[in-house]
C-alpha positions as CSV (number, residue, x, y, z in Angstrom):
1,M,-24.5,-14.7,-26.5
2,R,-21.7,-14.8,-29.0
3,C,-21.8,-16.6,-32.3
4,C,-19.7,-17.4,-35.3
5,G,-16.4,-15.8,-34.0
6,E,-17.9,-12.5,-32.9
7,E,-15.8,-10.7,-30.4
8,R,-17.2,-9.5,-27.1
9,M,-17.5,-5.7,-27.0
10,T,-16.0,-4.1,-23.8
11,P,-17.1,-0.6,-22.8
12,M,-14.4,2.1,-23.1
13,T,-13.2,3.7,-19.9
14,E,-11.0,6.7,-19.0
15,R,-8.0,4.2,-19.4
16,H,-8.6,3.9,-23.1
17,R,-6.7,5.9,-25.7
18,A,-7.0,6.0,-29.5
19,S,-3.9,5.5,-31.6
20,V,-4.2,8.4,-34.1
21,R,-1.9,8.8,-37.2
22,Y,-1.1,12.2,-38.6
23,G,-0.7,12.3,-42.4
24,G,0.5,15.9,-42.8
25,G,4.0,17.1,-43.6
26,K,4.6,19.9,-41.1
27,P,4.8,19.5,-37.3
28,I,1.6,20.7,-35.6
29,V,0.3,21.2,-32.1
30,M,-3.4,20.4,-31.8
31,K,-5.7,21.2,-28.9
32,G,-8.1,18.4,-28.2
33,P,-11.6,19.6,-29.3
34,V,-13.4,17.9,-26.4
35,T,-10.8,17.6,-23.6
36,G,-8.6,20.6,-24.3
37,S,-5.5,18.3,-24.1
38,T,-2.5,19.2,-26.2
39,Y,-1.3,16.8,-28.9
40,R,2.0,17.3,-30.8
41,F,2.4,15.6,-34.2
42,S,5.4,15.7,-36.5
43,G,7.2,13.6,-39.1
44,S,9.0,11.7,-36.4
45,E,6.0,11.5,-34.1
46,R,3.2,10.7,-36.5
47,V,1.3,8.4,-34.2
48,Q,0.0,9.7,-30.8
49,L,-2.3,8.2,-28.1
50,V,-5.3,10.5,-27.9
51,D,-8.4,10.6,-25.7
52,P,-11.0,8.8,-27.8
53,R,-13.5,11.7,-27.5
54,D,-10.9,14.0,-29.2
55,A,-9.9,11.3,-31.7
56,V,-13.5,11.0,-33.1
57,V,-13.5,14.7,-33.9
58,M,-9.9,14.8,-35.2
59,A,-10.6,11.9,-37.5
60,R,-13.1,14.1,-39.4
61,E,-10.1,15.9,-40.8
62,R,-8.4,14.1,-43.7
63,L,-5.0,14.5,-42.1
64,F,-5.9,12.2,-39.1
65,R,-6.8,8.5,-39.0
66,I,-7.7,6.4,-36.0
67,E,-5.6,3.2,-36.1
68,G,-6.9,1.4,-33.0
69,I,-7.8,1.6,-29.4
70,V,-5.3,0.9,-26.5
71,E,-6.1,0.2,-22.9
72,M,-3.5,1.9,-20.7
73,P,-1.9,-0.1,-17.9
74,L,-2.9,0.5,-14.3
75,S,-0.7,3.0,-12.4
76,P,1.2,1.6,-9.4
77,G,-1.2,1.3,-6.5
78,E,-4.3,1.7,-8.7
79,N,-7.0,-0.8,-8.1
80,L,-9.3,-2.3,-10.7
81,H,-12.2,-2.2,-8.3
82,G,-11.7,1.4,-7.2
C-alpha cells in the first residue's frame, strides 16, 4: 500500500536503459563491464543510454553519472505479454 505521495516501484526489465552523462574532456569508447556493449562518449555526445548493469559499474568512476532510467518503446510487432 502506498502512502504520503510514495511512488510505486516498477521492476526493471531488458527494455530499461540508464541515461549516463560523461564528464570528461576527450572522446572515449568504453566497453560495458557487464554486457560487453560498446559505448561512445564525446563532447557532443556526453549523454548515452546504457544498459543499467553497465551503468552501475560505470558510475563508480568519477567521470560518469547516472541521470535517470528510461523505458525503451516496444519494437513494431513486439507484444507486452510475450
